[in-house]
TIRO-2110 file (N, C-alpha, C; in Angstrom, 1 decimal):
// TIRO-2110
1.7, 106.2, -57.4, N, 1, A
1.3, 107.2, -56.4, CA, 1, A
-0.1, 107.6, -56.7, C, 1, A
-0.9, 107.7, -55.7, N, 2, A
-2.3, 108.2, -55.8, CA, 2, A
-2.3, 109.6, -55.3, C, 2, A
-2.8, 110.5, -56.1, N, 3, A
-2.9, 111.9, -55.7, CA, 3, A
-4.4, 112.2, -55.4, C, 3, A
-4.6, 112.6, -54.2, N, 4, A
-6.0, 112.9, -53.7, CA, 4, A
-6.1, 114.4, -53.4, C, 4, A
-7.1, 115.0, -53.9, N, 5, A
-7.4, 116.4, -53.6, CA, 5, A
-8.5, 116.4, -52.6, C, 5, A
-8.4, 117.3, -51.6, N, 6, A
-9.5, 117.5, -50.6, CA, 6, A
-9.9, 119.0, -50.7, C, 6, A
-11.2, 119.2, -50.8, N, 7, A
-11.7, 120.5, -51.0, CA, 7, A
-13.0, 120.7, -50.2, C, 7, A
-13.6, 121.9, -50.3, N, 8, A
-14.8, 122.2, -49.6, CA, 8, A
-14.9, 123.7, -49.3, C, 8, A
-16.1, 124.2, -49.1, N, 9, A
-16.2, 125.6, -48.8, CA, 9, A
-15.7, 126.0, -47.5, C, 9, A
-15.6, 127.3, -47.2, N, 10, A
-15.1, 127.8, -46.0, CA, 10, A
-16.0, 127.2, -44.8, C, 10, A
-15.3, 126.8, -43.7, N, 11, A
-15.9, 126.4, -42.5, CA, 11, A
-16.5, 125.0, -42.5, C, 11, A
-16.1, 124.2, -43.6, N, 12, A
-16.6, 122.8, -43.7, CA, 12, A
-15.8, 121.8, -42.9, C, 12, A
-14.6, 122.2, -42.5, N, 13, A
-13.7, 121.2, -41.7, CA, 13, A
-12.6, 120.6, -42.5, C, 13, A
-12.2, 121.2, -43.6, N, 14, A
-11.1, 120.6, -44.4, CA, 14, A
-9.8, 120.4, -43.6, C, 14, A
-9.4, 121.4, -42.8, N, 15, A
-8.2, 121.3, -42.0, CA, 15, A
-8.3, 120.1, -41.0, C, 15, A
-9.4, 120.0, -40.4, N, 16, A
-9.6, 118.9, -39.5, CA, 16, A
-9.5, 117.5, -40.2, C, 16, A
-10.1, 117.4, -41.3, N, 17, A
-10.1, 116.2, -42.0, CA, 17, A
-8.7, 115.9, -42.6, C, 17, A
-8.0, 116.9, -43.1, N, 18, A
-6.7, 116.7, -43.6, CA, 18, A
-5.7, 116.3, -42.5, C, 18, A
-5.9, 116.8, -41.3, N, 19, A
-5.1, 116.3, -40.2, CA, 19, A
-5.3, 114.9, -39.9, C, 19, A
-6.5, 114.4, -40.1, N, 20, A
-6.8, 113.0, -39.9, CA, 20, A
-6.1, 112.1, -40.9, C, 20, A
-6.0, 112.5, -42.1, N, 21, A
-5.3, 111.8, -43.1, CA, 21, A
-3.8, 111.8, -42.7, C, 21, A
-3.3, 113.0, -42.3, N, 22, A
-1.9, 113.1, -41.9, CA, 22, A
-1.5, 112.2, -40.8, C, 22, A
-2.5, 112.0, -39.8, N, 23, A
-2.2, 111.1, -38.7, CA, 23, A
-1.9, 109.6, -39.2, C, 23, A
-2.3, 109.3, -40.4, N, 24, A
-2.1, 107.9, -40.9, CA, 24, A
-0.7, 107.9, -41.6, C, 24, A
0.0, 109.0, -41.7, N, 25, A
1.3, 109.0, -42.3, CA, 25, A
1.3, 109.5, -43.8, C, 25, A
0.1, 110.0, -44.2, N, 26, A
0.0, 110.5, -45.6, CA, 26, A
0.6, 111.9, -45.6, C, 26, A
1.5, 112.2, -46.5, N, 27, A
2.0, 113.6, -46.6, CA, 27, A
0.9, 114.5, -47.2, C, 27, A
0.7, 115.7, -46.6, N, 28, A
-0.4, 116.6, -46.9, CA, 28, A
0.2, 117.9, -47.4, C, 28, A
-0.2, 118.4, -48.5, N, 29, A
0.1, 119.7, -49.1, CA, 29, A
-1.1, 120.6, -48.8, C, 29, A
-0.8, 121.7, -48.0, N, 30, A
-1.8, 122.6, -47.6, CA, 30, A
-1.7, 123.9, -48.4, C, 30, A
-2.5, 124.1, -49.4, N, 31, A
-2.4, 125.2, -50.3, CA, 31, A
-2.6, 126.5, -49.6, C, 31, A
-3.5, 126.6, -48.6, N, 32, A
-3.6, 127.9, -47.8, CA, 32, A
-2.4, 128.2, -47.0, C, 32, A
-1.8, 127.2, -46.4, N, 33, A
-0.5, 127.4, -45.7, CA, 33, A
0.6, 127.9, -46.6, C, 33, A
0.6, 127.3, -47.8, N, 34, A
1.7, 127.8, -48.7, CA, 34, A
1.4, 129.2, -49.1, C, 34, A
0.2, 129.6, -49.3, N, 35, A
-0.1, 131.0, -49.7, CA, 35, A
0.3, 131.9, -48.5, C, 35, A
0.0, 131.5, -47.3, N, 36, A
0.4, 132.4, -46.2, CA, 36, A
1.9, 132.5, -46.1, C, 36, A
2.6, 131.5, -46.4, N, 37, A
4.1, 131.5, -46.3, CA, 37, A
4.6, 132.4, -47.5, C, 37, A
4.0, 132.3, -48.6, N, 38, A
4.5, 133.1, -49.8, CA, 38, A
4.1, 134.6, -49.6, C, 38, A
3.1, 134.8, -48.8, N, 39, A
2.7, 136.2, -48.6, CA, 39, A
3.2, 136.8, -47.2, C, 39, A
3.9, 135.9, -46.5, N, 40, A
4.5, 136.3, -45.2, CA, 40, A
5.8, 137.1, -45.4, C, 40, A
6.4, 137.4, -44.3, N, 41, A
7.6, 138.2, -44.3, CA, 41, A
8.7, 137.6, -45.2, C, 41, A
9.1, 138.4, -46.2, N, 42, A
10.1, 137.9, -47.1, CA, 42, A
9.6, 136.9, -48.2, C, 42, A
8.3, 136.7, -48.2, N, 43, A
7.7, 135.7, -49.1, CA, 43, A
7.8, 136.1, -50.6, C, 43, A
7.8, 135.1, -51.4, N, 44, A
8.0, 135.3, -52.9, CA, 44, A
6.9, 136.2, -53.5, C, 44, A
5.7, 136.2, -53.0, N, 45, A
4.6, 137.0, -53.6, CA, 45, A
4.6, 138.5, -53.1, C, 45, A
5.3, 138.8, -52.1, N, 46, A
5.1, 140.1, -51.4, CA, 46, A
5.3, 141.3, -52.4, C, 46, A
6.4, 141.3, -53.1, N, 47, A
6.7, 142.4, -54.0, CA, 47, A
5.7, 142.5, -55.1, C, 47, A
5.4, 141.3, -55.7, N, 48, A
4.4, 141.3, -56.8, CA, 48, A
3.1, 141.8, -56.4, C, 48, A
2.6, 141.5, -55.2, N, 49, A
1.3, 141.9, -54.7, CA, 49, A
1.4, 143.4, -54.4, C, 49, A
2.4, 143.9, -53.8, N, 50, A
2.5, 145.3, -53.5, CA, 50, A
2.5, 146.1, -54.8, C, 50, A
3.2, 145.6, -55.8, N, 51, A
3.3, 146.3, -57.1, CA, 51, A
1.9, 146.4, -57.8, C, 51, A
1.1, 145.3, -57.7, N, 52, A
-0.2, 145.3, -58.3, CA, 52, A
-1.3, 145.9, -57.4, C, 52, A
-1.1, 145.7, -56.1, N, 53, A
-2.1, 146.3, -55.2, CA, 53, A
-1.4, 147.2, -54.1, C, 53, A
-1.0, 148.4, -54.5, N, 54, A
-0.2, 149.2, -53.6, CA, 54, A
-0.9, 149.5, -52.3, C, 54, A
-0.1, 149.4, -51.2, N, 55, A
-0.6, 149.7, -49.9, CA, 55, A
-1.2, 148.5, -49.2, C, 55, A
-1.0, 147.3, -49.8, N, 56, A
-1.6, 146.1, -49.1, CA, 56, A
-0.5, 145.3, -48.4, C, 56, A
0.7, 145.8, -48.3, N, 57, A
1.8, 145.1, -47.6, CA, 57, A
2.2, 146.0, -46.5, C, 57, A
2.8, 145.4, -45.4, N, 58, A
3.3, 146.1, -44.3, CA, 58, A
4.5, 145.4, -43.7, C, 58, A
5.6, 146.1, -43.6, N, 59, A
6.8, 145.5, -43.0, CA, 59, A
7.2, 144.2, -43.6, C, 59, A
7.2, 144.2, -45.0, N, 60, A
7.7, 143.1, -45.7, CA, 60, A
6.8, 141.9, -45.8, C, 60, A
5.5, 142.1, -45.5, N, 61, A
4.6, 141.0, -45.6, CA, 61, A
3.2, 141.5, -46.1, C, 61, A
2.4, 140.7, -46.7, N, 62, A
1.1, 141.1, -47.2, CA, 62, A
0.2, 141.2, -46.0, C, 62, A
-0.6, 142.3, -45.9, N, 63, A
-1.6, 142.5, -44.9, CA, 63, A
-2.9, 141.8, -45.5, C, 63, A
-3.2, 140.6, -45.1, N, 64, A
-4.2, 139.8, -45.7, CA, 64, A
-5.6, 140.5, -45.6, C, 64, A
-5.8, 141.2, -44.5, N, 65, A
-7.1, 141.8, -44.4, CA, 65, A
-7.3, 143.0, -45.4, C, 65, A
-6.2, 143.8, -45.5, N, 66, A
-6.2, 144.9, -46.5, CA, 66, A
-6.4, 144.3, -47.9, C, 66, A
-5.7, 143.2, -48.2, N, 67, A
-5.8, 142.6, -49.5, CA, 67, A
-7.1, 142.1, -49.8, C, 67, A
-7.7, 141.4, -48.8, N, 68, A
-9.1, 140.9, -49.0, CA, 68, A
-10.1, 142.0, -49.2, C, 68, A
-9.9, 143.1, -48.5, N, 69, A
-10.8, 144.2, -48.7, CA, 69, A
-10.7, 144.8, -50.1, C, 69, A
-9.6, 144.7, -50.7, N, 70, A
-9.3, 145.2, -52.0, CA, 70, A
-9.9, 144.3, -53.1, C, 70, A
-9.9, 143.0, -52.9, N, 71, A
-10.2, 142.1, -54.0, CA, 71, A
-11.6, 141.4, -53.8, C, 71, A
-12.0, 141.1, -52.6, N, 72, A
-13.3, 140.4, -52.5, CA, 72, A
-14.5, 141.3, -53.0, C, 72, A
-15.3, 140.7, -53.8, N, 73, A
-16.4, 141.4, -54.4, CA, 73, A
-16.0, 142.1, -55.7, C, 73, A
-14.8, 142.0, -56.1, N, 74, A
-14.3, 142.6, -57.4, CA, 74, A
-13.7, 141.6, -58.2, C, 74, A
-14.4, 141.0, -59.2, N, 75, A
-13.9, 139.9, -60.0, CA, 75, A
-12.6, 140.2, -60.7, C, 75, A
-12.5, 141.4, -61.3, N, 76, A
-11.3, 141.8, -62.0, CA, 76, A
-10.1, 141.8, -61.1, C, 76, A
-10.2, 142.4, -59.9, N, 77, A
-9.1, 142.5, -58.9, CA, 77, A
-8.8, 141.1, -58.5, C, 77, A
-9.8, 140.3, -58.2, N, 78, A
-9.5, 138.9, -57.8, CA, 78, A
-8.8, 138.1, -58.8, C, 78, A
-9.2, 138.3, -60.1, N, 79, A
-8.5, 137.6, -61.2, CA, 79, A
-7.0, 138.0, -61.3, C, 79, A
-6.8, 139.3, -61.0, N, 80, A
-5.4, 139.8, -61.1, CA, 80, A
-4.6, 139.2, -60.0, C, 80, A
-5.2, 139.0, -58.8, N, 81, A
-4.5, 138.4, -57.7, CA, 81, A
-4.2, 136.9, -58.0, C, 81, A
-5.2, 136.3, -58.5, N, 82, A
-5.0, 134.8, -58.9, CA, 82, A
-3.9, 134.6, -59.9, C, 82, A
-3.7, 135.5, -60.7, N, 83, A
-2.5, 135.4, -61.7, CA, 83, A
-1.2, 135.4, -61.0, C, 83, A
-1.2, 136.0, -59.8, N, 84, A
0.1, 136.0, -59.0, CA, 84, A
0.1, 134.8, -58.1, C, 84, A
-1.0, 134.4, -57.5, N, 85, A
-1.0, 133.4, -56.5, CA, 85, A
-0.9, 132.0, -57.1, C, 85, A
-1.7, 131.7, -58.1, N, 86, A
-1.8, 130.3, -58.6, CA, 86, A
-0.5, 129.7, -59.1, C, 86, A
0.2, 130.5, -60.0, N, 87, A
1.5, 129.9, -60.5, CA, 87, A
2.5, 129.6, -59.4, C, 87, A
2.5, 130.5, -58.4, N, 88, A
3.4, 130.3, -57.2, CA, 88, A
3.1, 129.0, -56.4, C, 88, A
1.8, 128.8, -56.2, N, 89, A
1.3, 127.7, -55.4, CA, 89, A
1.6, 126.4, -56.2, C, 89, A
1.3, 126.4, -57.5, N, 90, A
1.6, 125.2, -58.3, CA, 90, A
3.1, 124.9, -58.3, C, 90, A
3.9, 125.9, -58.3, N, 91, A
5.4, 125.6, -58.2, CA, 91, A
5.7, 124.9, -56.9, C, 91, A
5.1, 125.4, -55.8, N, 92, A
5.3, 124.8, -54.5, CA, 92, A
4.8, 123.4, -54.5, C, 92, A
3.6, 123.2, -55.1, N, 93, A
3.0, 121.8, -55.2, CA, 93, A
3.9, 120.8, -55.9, C, 93, A
4.5, 121.3, -57.0, N, 94, A
5.4, 120.4, -57.8, CA, 94, A
6.6, 120.0, -56.9, C, 94, A
7.1, 121.0, -56.2, N, 95, A
8.3, 120.7, -55.3, CA, 95, A
7.9, 119.7, -54.2, C, 95, A
6.7, 119.8, -53.7, N, 96, A
6.2, 118.9, -52.7, CA, 96, A
6.1, 117.4, -53.3, C, 96, A
5.6, 117.3, -54.5, N, 97, A
5.5, 116.0, -55.1, CA, 97, A
6.8, 115.4, -55.3, C, 97, A
7.8, 116.2, -55.7, N, 98, A
9.2, 115.6, -55.9, CA, 98, A
9.7, 115.2, -54.6, C, 98, A
9.5, 116.0, -53.5, N, 99, A
10.1, 115.7, -52.2, CA, 99, A
9.5, 114.5, -51.6, C, 99, A
8.3, 114.1, -52.1, N, 100, A
7.6, 112.9, -51.5, CA, 100, A
7.3, 111.9, -52.6, C, 100, A
8.2, 111.8, -53.6, N, 101, A
8.0, 110.9, -54.7, CA, 101, A
7.9, 109.4, -54.3, C, 101, A
8.4, 109.1, -53.2, N, 102, A
8.4, 107.6, -52.8, CA, 102, A
7.1, 107.3, -52.0, C, 102, A
6.3, 108.3, -51.7, N, 103, A
5.0, 108.0, -50.9, CA, 103, A
4.0, 107.3, -51.8, C, 103, A
3.2, 106.4, -51.3, N, 104, A
2.2, 105.7, -52.2, CA, 104, A
1.0, 106.6, -52.4, C, 104, A
0.8, 107.6, -51.5, N, 105, A
-0.4, 108.5, -51.7, CA, 105, A
0.0, 109.9, -51.1, C, 105, A
-0.5, 110.9, -51.8, N, 106, A
-0.3, 112.3, -51.3, CA, 106, A
-1.7, 112.9, -51.3, C, 106, A
-1.9, 113.8, -50.3, N, 107, A
-3.2, 114.5, -50.1, CA, 107, A
-2.9, 116.0, -50.3, C, 107, A
-3.8, 116.6, -51.1, N, 108, A
-3.6, 118.1, -51.4, CA, 108, A
-4.9, 118.8, -50.9, C, 108, A
-4.7, 119.6, -49.9, N, 109, A
-5.8, 120.4, -49.4, CA, 109, A
-5.9, 121.7, -50.2, C, 109, A
-6.9, 121.8, -51.1, N, 110, A
-7.0, 122.9, -52.0, CA, 110, A
-8.4, 123.5, -51.9, C, 110, A
-8.6, 124.6, -51.2, N, 111, A
-10.0, 125.1, -51.0, CA, 111, A
-10.7, 125.5, -52.3, C, 111, A
-10.1, 126.1, -53.3, N, 112, A
-10.7, 126.5, -54.5, CA, 112, A
-10.4, 125.5, -55.7, C, 112, A
-10.5, 124.3, -55.4, N, 113, A
-10.1, 123.3, -56.4, CA, 113, A
-11.0, 123.4, -57.7, C, 113, A
-12.3, 123.3, -57.5, N, 114, A
-13.2, 123.3, -58.6, CA, 114, A
-13.3, 124.7, -59.2, C, 114, A
-13.2, 125.7, -58.4, N, 115, A
-13.3, 127.1, -58.9, CA, 115, A
-12.2, 127.4, -59.9, C, 115, A
-11.0, 126.7, -59.7, N, 116, A
-9.9, 127.0, -60.6, CA, 116, A
-9.7, 125.8, -61.6, C, 116, A
-10.7, 125.0, -61.7, N, 117, A
-10.7, 123.8, -62.7, CA, 117, A
-9.4, 123.0, -62.4, C, 117, A
-9.1, 122.8, -61.2, N, 118, A
-7.9, 122.1, -60.9, CA, 118, A
-8.0, 120.6, -60.6, C, 118, A
-9.2, 120.1, -60.7, N, 119, A
-9.5, 118.7, -60.3, CA, 119, A
-8.8, 117.7, -61.2, C, 119, A
-8.6, 118.0, -62.5, N, 120, A
-8.0, 117.1, -63.4, CA, 120, A
-6.6, 116.7, -63.1, C, 120, A
-5.9, 117.4, -62.2, N, 121, A
-4.5, 117.0, -61.8, CA, 121, A
-4.5, 115.9, -60.7, C, 121, A
-5.7, 115.4, -60.3, N, 122, A
-5.7, 114.5, -59.2, CA, 122, A
-6.5, 113.2, -59.6, C, 122, A
-6.2, 112.1, -58.9, N, 123, A
-6.8, 110.8, -59.2, CA, 123, A
-8.2, 110.7, -58.5, C, 123, A
-8.3, 111.3, -57.3, N, 124, A
-9.6, 111.3, -56.6, CA, 124, A
-9.8, 112.6, -55.9, C, 124, A
-11.1, 113.0, -55.8, N, 125, A
-11.4, 114.3, -55.1, CA, 125, A
-12.4, 114.0, -54.0, C, 125, A
-12.0, 114.5, -52.8, N, 126, A
-12.8, 114.4, -51.6, CA, 126, A
-13.4, 115.8, -51.3, C, 126, A
-14.7, 115.8, -51.1, N, 127, A
-15.3, 117.1, -50.7, CA, 127, A
-15.7, 117.0, -49.3, C, 127, A
-15.3, 117.9, -48.5, N, 128, A
-15.7, 118.0, -47.0, CA, 128, A
-16.9, 118.9, -47.0, C, 128, A
-18.0, 118.5, -46.3, N, 129, A
-19.2, 119.2, -46.3, CA, 129, A
-19.8, 119.2, -44.9, C, 129, A
-20.7, 120.1, -44.7, N, 130, A
-21.5, 120.2, -43.4, CA, 130, A
-22.8, 121.0, -43.7, C, 130, A
-23.8, 120.9, -42.9, N, 131, A
-25.0, 121.7, -43.0, CA, 131, A
-24.7, 123.2, -43.0, C, 131, A
-25.4, 124.0, -43.8, N, 132, A
-25.2, 125.4, -43.9, CA, 132, A
-25.2, 126.1, -42.5, C, 132, A
-26.0, 125.7, -41.6, N, 133, A
-26.1, 126.3, -40.3, CA, 133, A
-24.8, 126.1, -39.5, C, 133, A
-24.3, 124.8, -39.6, N, 134, A
-23.0, 124.5, -38.9, CA, 134, A
-21.9, 125.3, -39.5, C, 134, A
-21.9, 125.4, -40.8, N, 135, A
-20.8, 126.1, -41.5, CA, 135, A
-20.8, 127.6, -41.0, C, 135, A
-22.0, 128.2, -41.0, N, 136, A
-22.1, 129.6, -40.6, CA, 136, A
-21.6, 129.8, -39.2, C, 136, A
-22.1, 128.9, -38.3, N, 137, A
-21.7, 129.0, -36.9, CA, 137, A
-20.2, 128.9, -36.7, C, 137, A
-19.5, 128.0, -37.4, N, 138, A
-18.1, 127.8, -37.3, CA, 138, A
-17.4, 129.1, -37.8, C, 138, A
-17.8, 129.6, -39.0, N, 139, A
-17.0, 130.7, -39.6, CA, 139, A
-17.2, 132.0, -38.8, C, 139, A
-18.4, 132.2, -38.3, N, 140, A
-18.6, 133.4, -37.6, CA, 140, A
-17.8, 133.5, -36.2, C, 140, A
-17.3, 132.4, -35.8, N, 141, A
-16.4, 132.4, -34.6, CA, 141, A
-15.0, 132.8, -34.9, C, 141, A
-14.6, 133.0, -36.2, N, 142, A
-13.3, 133.4, -36.6, CA, 142, A
-13.1, 134.8, -36.3, C, 142, A
-11.9, 135.2, -35.8, N, 143, A
-11.6, 136.6, -35.6, CA, 143, A
-11.7, 137.5, -36.8, C, 143, A
-12.4, 138.6, -36.7, N, 144, A
-12.5, 139.5, -37.8, CA, 144, A
-13.6, 139.2, -38.8, C, 144, A
-14.3, 138.1, -38.6, N, 145, A
-15.3, 137.7, -39.6, CA, 145, A
-16.6, 138.5, -39.4, C, 145, A
-17.2, 138.9, -40.5, N, 146, A
-18.5, 139.5, -40.4, CA, 146, A
-19.4, 138.8, -41.4, C, 146, A
-20.7, 139.1, -41.2, N, 147, A
-21.7, 138.5, -42.2, CA, 147, A
-21.4, 138.9, -43.6, C, 147, A
-21.0, 140.2, -43.8, N, 148, A
-20.8, 140.7, -45.1, CA, 148, A
-19.5, 140.0, -45.7, C, 148, A
-18.5, 139.8, -44.9, N, 149, A
-17.3, 139.2, -45.5, CA, 149, A
-17.5, 137.7, -45.8, C, 149, A
-18.3, 137.1, -44.9, N, 150, A
-18.6, 135.7, -45.2, CA, 150, A
-19.4, 135.5, -46.5, C, 150, A
-20.4, 136.5, -46.7, N, 151, A
-21.2, 136.4, -47.9, CA, 151, A
-20.3, 136.6, -49.2, C, 151, A
-19.3, 137.5, -49.1, N, 152, A
-18.4, 137.7, -50.3, CA, 152, A
-17.6, 136.5, -50.5, C, 152, A
-17.1, 135.8, -49.4, N, 153, A
-16.3, 134.6, -49.6, CA, 153, A
-17.1, 133.5, -50.2, C, 153, A
-18.3, 133.3, -49.7, N, 154, A
-19.2, 132.2, -50.2, CA, 154, A
-19.6, 132.5, -51.7, C, 154, A
-19.7, 133.8, -52.0, N, 155, A
-20.1, 134.2, -53.4, CA, 155, A
-19.1, 133.7, -54.4, C, 155, A
-17.8, 133.7, -54.0, N, 156, A
-16.8, 133.3, -55.0, CA, 156, A
-16.5, 131.8, -55.0, C, 156, A
-17.2, 131.0, -54.1, N, 157, A
-17.1, 129.6, -54.1, CA, 157, A
-18.2, 128.9, -54.7, C, 157, A
-17.9, 127.8, -55.4, N, 158, A
-19.0, 126.9, -56.0, CA, 158, A
-19.9, 126.4, -54.9, C, 158, A
-21.2, 126.4, -55.1, N, 159, A
-22.2, 125.9, -54.1, CA, 159, A
-21.8, 124.5, -53.6, C, 159, A
-22.0, 124.3, -52.3, N, 160, A
-21.7, 123.0, -51.7, CA, 160, A
-22.3, 121.8, -52.5, C, 160, A
-23.6, 122.0, -52.9, N, 161, A
-24.3, 120.9, -53.5, CA, 161, A
-23.6, 120.5, -54.8, C, 161, A
-23.1, 121.4, -55.5, N, 162, A
-22.4, 121.1, -56.8, CA, 162, A
-21.1, 120.4, -56.5, C, 162, A
-20.4, 120.9, -55.5, N, 163, A
-19.1, 120.2, -55.1, CA, 163, A
-19.4, 118.8, -54.8, C, 163, A
-20.4, 118.6, -54.0, N, 164, A
-20.7, 117.2, -53.6, CA, 164, A
-21.0, 116.3, -54.8, C, 164, A
-21.7, 116.8, -55.8, N, 165, A
-22.0, 116.1, -57.0, CA, 165, A
-20.7, 115.7, -57.8, C, 165, A
-19.7, 116.6, -57.8, N, 166, A
-18.5, 116.4, -58.6, CA, 166, A
-17.4, 115.6, -57.8, C, 166, A
-17.7, 115.2, -56.6, N, 167, A
-16.7, 114.5, -55.8, CA, 167, A
-16.7, 113.0, -56.0, C, 167, A
-15.6, 112.4, -55.8, N, 168, A
-15.5, 110.9, -55.7, CA, 168, A
-16.0, 110.4, -54.4, C, 168, A
-15.7, 111.2, -53.3, N, 169, A
-16.1, 110.9, -52.0, CA, 169, A
-16.5, 112.2, -51.3, C, 169, A
-17.5, 112.1, -50.4, N, 170, A
-17.9, 113.2, -49.6, CA, 170, A
-17.8, 112.8, -48.1, C, 170, A
-17.2, 113.7, -47.3, N, 171, A
-17.1, 113.5, -45.9, CA, 171, A
-18.0, 114.6, -45.2, C, 171, A
-18.9, 114.1, -44.5, N, 172, A
-19.9, 115.0, -43.8, CA, 172, A
-19.3, 115.3, -42.4, C, 172, A
-19.0, 116.5, -42.1, N, 173, A
-18.4, 116.9, -40.8, CA, 173, A
-19.4, 117.5, -39.8, C, 173, A
-20.7, 117.3, -40.1, N, 174, A
-21.7, 117.8, -39.3, CA, 174, A
-22.0, 117.1, -38.0, C, 174, A
-21.4, 115.9, -37.9, N, 175, A
-21.5, 115.1, -36.7, CA, 175, A
-20.3, 115.2, -35.8, C, 175, A
-20.0, 114.1, -35.1, N, 176, A
-18.9, 114.1, -34.1, CA, 176, A
-17.6, 113.9, -34.8, C, 176, A
-16.5, 114.2, -34.1, N, 177, A
-15.2, 113.9, -34.6, CA, 177, A
-15.0, 112.4, -34.9, C, 177, A
-15.5, 111.6, -34.1, N, 178, A
-15.4, 110.1, -34.3, CA, 178, A
-16.1, 109.7, -35.6, C, 178, A
-17.2, 110.3, -35.8, N, 179, A
-18.0, 110.0, -37.0, CA, 179, A
-17.2, 110.4, -38.3, C, 179, A
-16.6, 111.6, -38.2, N, 180, A
-15.8, 112.1, -39.3, CA, 180, A
-14.6, 111.2, -39.5, C, 180, A
-13.9, 110.8, -38.4, N, 181, A
-12.7, 109.9, -38.5, CA, 181, A
-13.1, 108.6, -39.2, C, 181, A
-14.3, 108.1, -38.8, N, 182, A
-14.7, 106.8, -39.4, CA, 182, A
-14.9, 106.9, -40.9, C, 182, A
-15.4, 108.1, -41.4, N, 183, A
-15.5, 108.3, -42.8, CA, 183, A
-14.1, 108.4, -43.5, C, 183, A
-13.2, 109.0, -42.9, N, 184, A
-11.8, 109.0, -43.4, CA, 184, A
-11.3, 107.6, -43.5, C, 184, A
-11.4, 106.8, -42.5, N, 185, A
-10.9, 105.4, -42.5, CA, 185, A
-11.6, 104.6, -43.6, C, 185, A
-12.9, 104.9, -43.8, N, 186, A
-13.7, 104.2, -44.8, CA, 186, A
-13.1, 104.5, -46.2, C, 186, A
-12.8, 105.7, -46.4, N, 187, A
-12.2, 106.1, -47.7, CA, 187, A
-10.8, 105.4, -47.9, C, 187, A
-10.0, 105.5, -46.9, N, 188, A
-8.7, 104.8, -47.0, CA, 188, A
-8.8, 103.3, -47.3, C, 188, A
-9.8, 102.7, -46.7, N, 189, A
-10.0, 101.3, -46.9, CA, 189, A
-10.5, 101.0, -48.3, C, 189, A
-11.4, 101.9, -48.8, N, 190, A
-11.9, 101.8, -50.2, CA, 190, A
-10.8, 101.9, -51.2, C, 190, A
-9.8, 102.8, -50.9, N, 191, A
-8.7, 103.0, -51.8, CA, 191, A
-7.6, 101.9, -51.6, C, 191, A
-7.8, 101.0, -50.7, N, 192, A
-6.8, 99.9, -50.4, CA, 192, A
-5.6, 100.4, -49.7, C, 192, A
-5.8, 101.5, -48.9, N, 193, A
-4.6, 102.1, -48.3, CA, 193, A
-4.5, 101.7, -46.8, C, 193, A
-5.6, 101.1, -46.3, N, 194, A
-5.5, 100.7, -44.8, CA, 194, A
-5.4, 101.9, -43.9, C, 194, A
-5.3, 101.7, -42.7, N, 195, A
-5.2, 102.8, -41.7, CA, 195, A
-4.0, 102.6, -40.9, C, 195, A
-3.1, 103.7, -40.9, N, 196, A
-1.8, 103.6, -40.2, CA, 196, A
-1.7, 104.4, -38.9, C, 196, A
-2.9, 104.7, -38.2, N, 197, A
-2.8, 105.5, -37.1, CA, 197, A
-2.0, 104.8, -36.0, C, 197, A
END
């Protein structure tokens, strides 16, 4: 089994690229989706987060905007949150691996891969990248996003240039969807996986 991690800063197009890999039949583990589920109604993290960050949950679920306001820009608070989040996500990741143990390749969409020193758990790392202007334009279209919030998010992420240097493969999403898909297919061919669309 080949374990591939896909990462990249906010607004670079990770979800779009991960979906392209999924189209070929590769099982995809989405770390962000797992966090949302764990923080959603009845999720495993809800009580722990409310205990550590009182007032950040509502009606049995984490209010992600309230939680973000509490931790973004405060390294100690963020570290405390990560102590809750990371072990729970790793547990879900291990369950995903077991459930897909017969697959020849698995893809793991992990936004903060390098920031958490998680790359050693994978055989190959793909960084999804785009020009800074494209990134900013994409992110500012998101509901509730502000320039200040974007700056705080980017501040906790490793610079794109460093991520690109540490990657086995880089996918540039600054062009068309077809150009991005061609890069995905090229990586699959390079890994001897073919294309199963």
